[in-house]
C-alpha positions as CSV (number, residue, x, y, z in Angstrom):
1,X,56.9,25.1,33.9
2,X,55.6,22.3,36.2
3,X,52.4,24.0,35.8
4,X,52.1,23.0,32.0
5,X,51.5,19.2,32.4
6,X,48.6,19.8,35.5
7,X,46.9,22.5,33.0
8,X,46.7,20.1,30.6
9,X,45.5,17.4,32.6
10,X,42.7,19.6,33.9
11,X,41.5,20.7,30.6
12,X,41.6,17.1,29.6
13,X,39.5,16.2,32.6
14,X,37.1,19.1,32.2
15,X,36.7,18.0,28.0
16,X,36.0,14.5,29.2
17,X,33.4,15.6,31.9
18,X,32.0,18.0,29.1
19,X,31.6,15.2,26.8
20,X,30.4,12.9,29.3
21,X,27.4,15.4,30.3
22,X,26.7,15.8,26.8
23,X,26.4,12.5,26.2
24,X,24.0,12.1,29.2
25,X,21.7,15.1,27.7
26,X,21.6,12.8,24.3
27,X,20.5,9.9,26.2
28,X,18.0,11.7,28.3
29,X,16.1,13.4,25.0
30,X,16.4,10.3,23.3
31,X,14.9,8.6,25.9
32,X,12.0,11.4,26.8
33,X,11.5,11.0,22.6
34,X,10.8,7.7,22.7
35,X,8.6,7.9,25.6
36,X,6.7,11.0,24.0
37,X,6.4,9.0,21.1
38,X,5.2,6.0,22.5
39,X,2.6,7.8,25.0
40,X,1.3,9.5,21.4
41,X,1.3,6.0,19.2
42,X,-0.9,4.5,22.1
43,X,-3.2,7.3,22.2
44,X,-3.2,6.6,18.5
45,X,-4.0,3.3,18.6
46,X,-6.6,4.3,21.1
47,X,-8.3,6.6,18.9
48,X,-8.6,4.2,15.9
49,X,-9.7,1.3,17.6
50,X,-12.8,3.6,18.5
51,X,-13.1,4.9,14.8
52,X,-12.9,1.4,13.0
53,X,-15.8,-0.7,14.4
54,X,-18.4,2.6,13.3
55,X,-16.5,3.2,10.1
56,X,-17.2,-0.4,9.2
57,X,-20.5,0.0,9.7
58,X,-20.8,2.7,8.0
59,X,-19.7,1.2,5.2
60,X,-22.3,-1.3,5.9
61,X,-25.0,1.1,5.7
62,X,-25.6,-0.2,9.5
63,X,-24.9,3.5,11.1
64,X,-25.4,7.0,10.7
65,X,-22.2,9.0,9.5
66,X,-22.5,11.5,11.9
67,X,-22.0,9.1,14.7
68,X,-18.2,9.0,13.9
69,X,-17.6,12.6,13.2
70,X,-18.6,13.2,16.9
71,X,-15.8,10.8,17.8
72,X,-13.5,13.3,16.4
73,X,-12.1,16.1,18.3
74,X,-11.1,18.9,16.7
75,X,-7.0,17.9,17.5
76,X,-7.3,14.5,15.9
77,X,-8.9,16.1,12.5
78,X,-5.8,15.5,10.3
79,X,-5.1,12.6,11.8
80,X,-8.4,11.0,11.3
81,X,-8.4,12.0,7.5
82,X,-5.3,10.1,7.1
83,X,-7.2,6.9,9.1
84,X,-9.0,7.2,6.3
85,X,-6.9,7.3,3.7
86,X,-5.9,4.6,4.7
87,X,-9.4,3.0,4.0
88,X,-9.5,4.9,0.6
89,X,-6.5,3.1,-0.9
90,X,-8.4,-0.1,-0.7
91,X,-11.7,1.0,-1.4
92,X,-13.3,2.5,-4.9
93,X,-16.9,3.6,-6.3
94,X,-19.9,4.1,-3.9
95,X,-17.7,3.0,-0.7
96,X,-14.8,5.6,-1.8
97,X,-17.5,8.4,-2.0
98,X,-18.9,7.1,1.7
99,X,-15.5,7.9,2.9
100,X,-14.9,11.5,1.2
101,X,-18.3,12.3,2.6
102,X,-16.8,11.4,6.1
103,X,-13.9,13.5,5.1
104,X,-15.5,16.4,3.9
105,X,-15.7,18.1,7.6
106,X,-12.0,17.9,8.4
107,X,-10.6,18.9,4.3
108,X,-10.5,22.4,5.8
109,X,-7.4,21.3,8.2
110,X,-6.0,19.2,5.5
111,X,-6.1,22.2,3.1
112,X,-3.9,24.0,5.6
113,X,-1.7,21.5,6.3
114,X,-1.2,20.9,2.9
115,X,0.9,24.4,2.7
116,X,2.5,24.5,6.2
117,X,4.8,22.3,7.9
118,X,7.7,19.7,7.4
119,X,7.5,18.2,3.5
120,X,6.9,14.9,4.4
121,X,3.6,15.9,6.4
122,X,2.8,18.5,3.0
123,X,3.0,15.3,1.0
124,X,0.5,13.1,3.3
125,X,-1.8,16.3,3.1
126,X,-1.5,16.1,-0.5
127,X,-2.5,12.5,-0.8
128,X,-5.4,13.4,1.4
129,X,-6.5,15.9,-0.7
130,X,-6.3,13.9,-4.2
131,X,-8.0,10.2,-2.6
132,X,-10.9,12.2,-0.5
133,X,-11.3,16.1,-1.6
134,X,-14.3,17.1,-3.2
135,X,-14.2,18.1,-6.7
136,X,-14.0,21.6,-6.1
137,X,-11.0,21.2,-3.6
138,X,-9.0,19.7,-6.3
139,X,-7.6,23.4,-7.6
140,X,-5.6,23.0,-4.3
141,X,-3.6,20.1,-5.9
142,X,-2.7,22.6,-8.4
143,X,-1.5,25.0,-6.1
144,X,0.6,22.1,-4.7
145,X,2.6,21.7,-8.0
146,X,4.2,25.1,-6.8
147,X,5.4,23.7,-3.7
148,X,9.1,24.2,-2.5
149,X,9.6,20.3,-2.4
150,X,9.4,18.9,-5.5
151,X,8.3,15.6,-3.2
152,X,5.5,17.2,-2.8
153,X,4.6,18.5,-6.2
154,X,5.0,14.9,-7.5
155,X,2.8,14.0,-5.0
156,X,0.6,16.9,-6.3
157,X,1.0,15.2,-10.0
158,X,0.4,11.4,-8.9
159,X,-3.1,12.8,-6.9
160,X,-4.9,14.6,-10.4
161,X,-3.4,11.8,-12.2
162,X,-4.7,9.3,-10.4
163,X,-8.2,11.5,-9.8
164,X,-8.1,11.3,-13.7
165,X,-8.5,15.2,-14.3
166,X,-7.0,16.4,-17.6
167,X,-8.4,19.8,-17.2
168,X,-4.9,20.0,-15.3
169,X,-2.6,18.4,-17.5
170,X,-1.3,21.2,-19.1
171,X,-0.4,22.8,-15.6
172,X,1.2,18.9,-14.6
173,X,3.5,19.5,-18.1
174,X,4.2,22.8,-17.7
175,X,6.4,21.9,-14.2
176,X,7.9,18.9,-16.0
177,X,11.1,21.2,-15.9
178,X,11.2,20.3,-12.2
179,X,11.5,16.7,-12.2
180,X,14.4,16.6,-14.9
181,X,16.3,14.4,-12.7
182,X,13.3,11.8,-12.4
183,X,12.8,8.4,-14.0
184,X,11.7,9.5,-17.4
185,X,9.2,6.0,-17.0
186,X,8.1,7.5,-13.8
187,X,7.4,10.7,-15.5
188,X,5.1,9.1,-18.9
189,X,3.5,6.6,-16.5
190,X,2.2,9.8,-14.2
191,X,1.2,11.5,-17.6
192,X,-0.2,8.3,-19.4
193,X,-2.6,8.0,-16.2
194,X,-4.5,11.4,-16.8
195,X,-6.2,8.9,-19.5
196,X,-6.7,9.7,-23.4
197,X,-8.0,13.0,-23.1
198,X,-4.6,14.0,-22.2
199,X,-2.8,12.9,-25.4
200,X,-3.4,16.3,-27.0
201,X,-1.6,18.1,-24.8
202,X,0.9,15.4,-24.5
203,X,1.1,15.2,-28.5
204,X,1.7,18.5,-28.9
205,X,4.7,18.8,-26.2
206,X,6.2,15.8,-28.8
207,X,5.7,18.0,-31.7
208,X,7.5,20.9,-30.4
209,X,10.9,21.2,-30.9
210,X,11.4,24.0,-28.8
211,X,10.6,21.6,-26.1
212,X,14.0,20.0,-24.7
213,X,14.5,16.8,-25.8
214,X,13.9,14.6,-22.4
215,X,10.3,16.0,-22.2
216,X,9.7,15.3,-25.6
217,X,11.1,11.6,-24.8
218,X,8.5,11.3,-21.6
219,X,5.3,12.7,-23.4
220,X,6.4,9.8,-26.3
221,X,6.6,7.3,-23.8
222,X,3.0,8.3,-22.3
223,X,1.6,8.2,-25.7
224,X,3.0,4.7,-26.4
225,X,1.2,3.6,-22.9
226,X,-2.2,5.3,-24.0
227,X,-1.5,3.5,-27.5
228,X,-2.8,6.9,-29.2
229,X,-3.1,6.4,-32.9
230,X,-3.2,9.8,-33.3
231,X,0.4,10.5,-32.0
232,X,1.9,8.7,-35.4
233,X,2.3,11.8,-37.0
234,X,4.3,13.6,-34.7
235,X,6.9,10.5,-34.3
236,X,7.3,10.2,-37.7
237,X,8.3,13.8,-37.6
238,X,10.5,13.2,-34.7
239,X,12.3,10.9,-36.5
240,X,14.7,13.5,-37.9
241,X,15.5,15.4,-34.2
242,X,19.0,15.4,-33.6
243,X,18.9,13.7,-30.4
244,X,19.3,9.5,-30.5
245,X,17.0,8.9,-27.3
246,X,14.4,11.0,-28.8
247,X,14.6,9.2,-32.2
248,X,14.8,5.6,-30.3
249,X,11.7,7.0,-28.3
250,X,9.9,8.1,-31.8
251,X,10.6,4.3,-33.2
252,X,9.3,2.8,-29.8
253,X,6.0,4.7,-30.2
254,X,5.3,4.4,-33.9
255,X,6.0,0.5,-33.5
256,X,2.9,0.8,-30.9
257,X,0.8,3.3,-33.2
258,X,2.1,3.8,-36.6
259,X,1.0,2.3,-40.3
260,X,2.1,0.7,-42.6
261,X,3.1,3.8,-44.5
262,X,5.7,4.6,-42.1
263,X,7.9,1.9,-42.5
264,X,9.9,3.8,-45.2
265,X,11.4,6.4,-42.3
266,X,11.5,3.6,-39.7
267,X,13.2,1.5,-42.8
268,X,15.7,4.1,-43.1
269,X,17.0,4.5,-39.6
270,X,17.9,0.7,-39.2
271,X,20.9,2.0,-40.7
272,X,21.6,4.7,-38.0
273,X,25.3,4.5,-36.7
274,X,23.9,4.1,-33.2
275,X,23.4,1.1,-32.0
276,X,19.4,1.6,-30.0
277,X,18.2,3.6,-32.6
278,X,19.2,0.5,-35.2
279,X,17.7,-2.1,-32.5
280,X,14.5,0.3,-32.2
281,X,13.9,0.2,-36.1
282,X,14.5,-3.2,-37.0
283,X,12.0,-3.8,-33.7
284,X,9.4,-1.4,-34.8
285,X,9.5,-3.2,-38.4
286,X,7.8,-6.4,-36.7
287,X,4.5,-4.4,-36.8
288,X,5.3,-1.7,-39.6
289,X,7.4,-3.6,-42.1
290,X,6.4,-6.7,-44.4
291,X,7.8,-9.4,-46.1
292,X,10.2,-7.0,-48.4
293,X,12.0,-6.2,-45.2
294,X,13.0,-9.6,-44.1
295,X,16.2,-9.5,-46.1
296,X,17.2,-6.5,-44.0
297,X,16.4,-7.9,-41.1
298,X,18.5,-11.1,-42.3
299,X,21.7,-8.7,-42.9
300,X,20.7,-7.1,-39.1
301,X,21.5,-10.9,-37.6
302,X,25.3,-10.0,-37.9
303,X,25.2,-6.2,-36.1
304,X,28.3,-6.0,-33.9
305,X,25.7,-4.8,-31.4
306,X,23.5,-7.9,-29.5
307,X,20.6,-5.7,-28.9
308,X,20.6,-5.1,-32.7
309,X,20.7,-8.7,-33.2
310,X,18.0,-9.4,-30.9
311,X,15.6,-7.4,-32.2
312,X,16.5,-8.3,-35.7
313,X,15.8,-11.8,-34.5
314,X,12.3,-11.2,-33.4
315,X,11.4,-8.9,-36.4
316,X,12.7,-11.5,-38.7
317,X,10.8,-14.0,-37.1
318,X,7.7,-12.3,-36.9
319,X,7.8,-11.3,-40.9
320,X,8.0,-14.9,-41.3
321,X,11.5,-15.2,-42.4
322,X,13.4,-18.8,-41.9
323,X,17.4,-19.3,-42.0
324,X,18.4,-21.7,-44.7
325,X,19.9,-25.3,-42.9
326,X,23.4,-24.3,-41.8
327,X,23.2,-20.5,-42.3
328,X,24.8,-18.7,-39.5
329,X,22.6,-16.6,-37.6
330,X,24.4,-13.8,-36.1
331,X,27.7,-13.8,-33.8
332,X,27.7,-16.1,-30.9
333,X,24.7,-17.6,-32.4
334,X,22.7,-14.9,-30.4
335,X,20.5,-14.8,-33.0
336,X,20.3,-18.9,-33.1
337,X,19.0,-18.4,-29.3
338,X,16.3,-16.0,-30.1
339,X,14.7,-17.8,-33.4
340,X,14.4,-20.8,-31.3
341,X,12.7,-19.3,-28.5
């Protein structure tokens, strides 16, 4: 019986000692890692300090390109490519082409890093390929769209967009389902960055009723950013969709690229039971409607939704509507404030 407390005391002492030893081990590991990182950082700083002057001279046309490449050891090739990437982000035109020429001998190493290592390292390699890869190497970005990491795959999509490679827009669109949880605005800007040549593929998605509504919304926003006039017919057809967010996106697109003959379809949605759809419909009438829509917009100034009131006030003013003296302008005077701007 007396041995019980003593045994517990011994066990507690041993457990405490083990925890202290473990804490000491973690502290030693942290110190070693910190020292290692410091050594690595200092080494990279020395290398970049050695690389920068000849690179600047090469960009100025005062030095042969091989003079810099002789300073790059095989083990430092990926770091050298990352070093060039930082300059590439600030340069365009002939200077960017000089950087691509300098990076060409080390791009095999970069391509290998794009296939292995951590997702962060693969994403950096994909960025380098996008910024500094030669045209024949851009197919590697297509393969990166299948990377297990969505971040790496999106980095590849953005890289293809920045290089304005419309030949790959179909591949990026095919991979959109991977990014359903990403910001629609971000996805739309990525697609729009491919440029006008990507519009036919985007119109095809918008006009395909079998596609998920969110993908059609993203393509509608991208087409609006591109201000693609040929998308008007697809947008008008999308007004019949059951998804209210898709209807609102189609109305935004029509407001940007629609024609006066689209006004009746837009006008019909000004009485939609969905606030967001009504708001976008009255907003679109500013560019698609005419004087005949002023009474409709005047009535919308009394809408229960403040968003509809604000949009209606802007369109009412754009079409030359004038309130009679002393007439109320929306609940709480919201429309009056908008009209006074």
